N, C-alpha and C positions, 0 to 999 in steps of 0.2 A: 720384920720384913725378911722374906727369904733371900738369902745371898745368891749372887749370880752363879757361883760354883754349885750352889745347892740346887737351883732349879735346873741347871744343865745336867747334873748327874741324875736328878729325878726324871727329867725329860728323856734322856738317853735310855734309862732303865725301862721306862714305859714303852718306848719304841721297841726295845728288844724283846720284852715280854709279849707285846702285841704281835710282833713278827713271828715269834715261836708259835703262838696260837694260830695265826693265820696260815703258817707253813704246814702245820701238822693236822689241822682240823679239816673236815669236808668243807667245800665251798658252799655255804648256805647263807642266806640273808638273815642274820640273826637280829639286825636292827637294834643292837644293844644301846642302852642309854649311856653306857660308859665309854664306848668307842665309836669312832667313824673311820672309814677307810683312808681318806685324805683330808687334811686341813689345807686349804688353798687360799693364799694371799695373792690377789691380783693387783699389781702396782703399776699405775698408768701415768705417763708423762703429761704434765699440764703446764710446761714452761712456756716462754713467750712465743715459741714457734707453733704452738697449738691454739689456733683460733677457734671460734665457735663451731665452724663446720667440722674441723678436724676432731674437736672434742666430741661432737655428736656422732661422728663416724666410729669413734672408739666405744662410746656408751651403747650405741645401737648394735655394734658388733658383739660386744660382751653379752648384751641382753638376748640377742638372737641365738648366740652360742648356748645359753642356758635353756633355750627352748628347743634346741636341735635334737632330733631323735637319737643320733649317735652319741651325743654327749649325755643325754639322759640314760641311755643304755649303759654307758660306762659308769655313771653314778650308781645305778641300781644293781649292777652285776657284781659289786664287791661283796665280801663276806658279811660286812655290816650293813650293806644296802644304803649308804648314805655318806655325805661329805659335809664338812664345814666350809663356808665360803665367806670371804671378806674382800674389801677393796681399799687400796691406798692410792690417793692422788698426790703426786710429788713434783716439786719444783724447787723453790727456795726453801720451803718447809713442807714436811710430809703431813698429810691430812688423812685420817682414818675415816673415810667417807661412807663405808658400809661395814658396820661392826659385824661380828661373827653371826652367820645365819646357817642353821642346819637345813640341808636339802636331802630328803629321803623319799619324796614322792613328786609327782608332776605338779601338783598344786603349789607346793613349796618352791619348786624351781621357777614356775611362772610368776609367783609373787616376788621373788628376788629379781627377776628380769624386769618386772614393772618398776621395782624400786630403783634399779639402775637407770632406767630410761628417764626417770623423774629427777635425777641428780642435777642440781644447778651447775652451771659452768664454773669450774675451778680455774684459777689463774695463777701465774707466777712469772718469774723472769728467768732464773738460771736453772741449770740441770744438776741438781745436787743429789747424785745417786748414792754417794757414801753416807750422807746424812739420812737418807731414806732407809737404807739398810740398817743403819745403827738404830733407828727408831723401831723398826720391826724386831730387831734383835733384843732390844731392851724392854719394849713395852707391848708388843703384839704377840710374839711367839710364847713368852713366858705365861701368858694369861689365856691360854686356850680353855674354853669352857668345857670341852670334852676331850678325852684322850684320842689320839689319832695314830693309825698305823704308819703314816708318813705325813711330813709337813713339806709343802712346796710353795716357794715364792716365784710368781710369774711376773717378770720385769719386762715392760715394754717402754720404748722411747725412740726418739728420732735423733738423739745426739749423745755425745760423750760427756763424762763428768767435766764441768767447767767452773766449779766453786772453790778451787784450791783447798781441798779439805785437809784437816789435820791428819785424818786417817785415809790411806788410799782405799779405793773401792775394793780392791782384791783382799786387803787385810780384813775388812768387815765380812766380806764373802767367806773367807776362810774360817773366820770365827763361827759363822752360822753353820758351815759345812761340818765343823768339828762337833757341833751339837746334834748332828744327824739330819740337818735340813737340806733339801734339794733346791737349787736355784736355777731356773731356766730363763733364757732370754728371748724376747721378740723384738729385734731391732727393726724399726720402720725405715726402710731405705728410701728416704726422700730428703732432698736438700744437699747442702755442701759436704756433709760427712757420709753421704750414702755409700761411696765406694769402699770406705774402710770401717764402717760401723759394725758390720757383721763380725769381722775378725776381732774388733775391740771387745765386743760382747763376749765372744768365745774365750778371750784371754782374761777378762776382768770381772765378768758377771756370772757366767756359767759355773756351777759347782755342785758337788755332791753326787751321790749314787744315781746314775741315770740322767744326769743333767744334760741339757741339750740347748741349742740355739735354733730357732725357726723364724727366719725373717719374713717380713711383709714387704711386698714391692710397692711401697707407698701407702698412704692412708686409705685409699680406695680398696686395697687388698687386706686391710686389717681384719675385717670380719672373717674372711676365709682362714687367715692365719690363726686367729685366736680360737676359732672353732676347732681346727685341727689340733692345736696345742692343748686344749682342754681334754680332748679325747685321749691323747697320749699321757698327759699328766695324771688324769683321774684313773685311767685303767692300768696305770703302772704300779698299782699296790702290790701285785704278786711278785714281780721281780725284786722290789724293795724288801718285801718280807723274807724272801729266800736269801737275799744278801745279808740281812741283819741276823738271820738265824745261823748262817755259816760263821759270822763273826763271833757269835756267842759260843759256838761249839768249839772254837779254836782254844 
């Protein structure tokens, strides 16, 4: 079995080499089988505050985003012309509900959107964000089926960590950032924690090069927010490549 330090070193090296290629080569859609522009993990909250209606609003928002012309343009305009997409449902336990899917054309994007729409309602009680990030760090990111110029975790939810974890959220976040992963937050501002949730996400969840927080004004606004977020996350390959290239040159 590959050691944790071993995969981290290999992953960082792959990111650096891919970044150098992307920064120095003409922007062409090579559609290489060895690389994609972005590997995106979409982690959605399914704790007890997420009823069937709210769950469906999230799934439909993600599905529509994958069919959106601006999102598709962002996917296809990278040098590799494609991304890896996956989904994690999280509450008490993380559940990898959509394994890695390659999207490099409209048909593949629509097929994944259809898959998302058909996902059965996931459920749980608590908001165990630290456990979810630990699972992604240990089991999901190390097993990318294709090398990626950048790896992004898109975390959405309507509450703060409430599982009394052994590891603070920020500790696991910092570990992932140390491996070159970017983590972005989509706090859903609805409920008792709405007033402080955005700042909590900014302090504890956001991390890595180009990391940002983009809130949704409640579940009815989730579709708009996730669509906008996908465009930024997927089209951000160039700034990440330039950043990594500068680090290697130092």
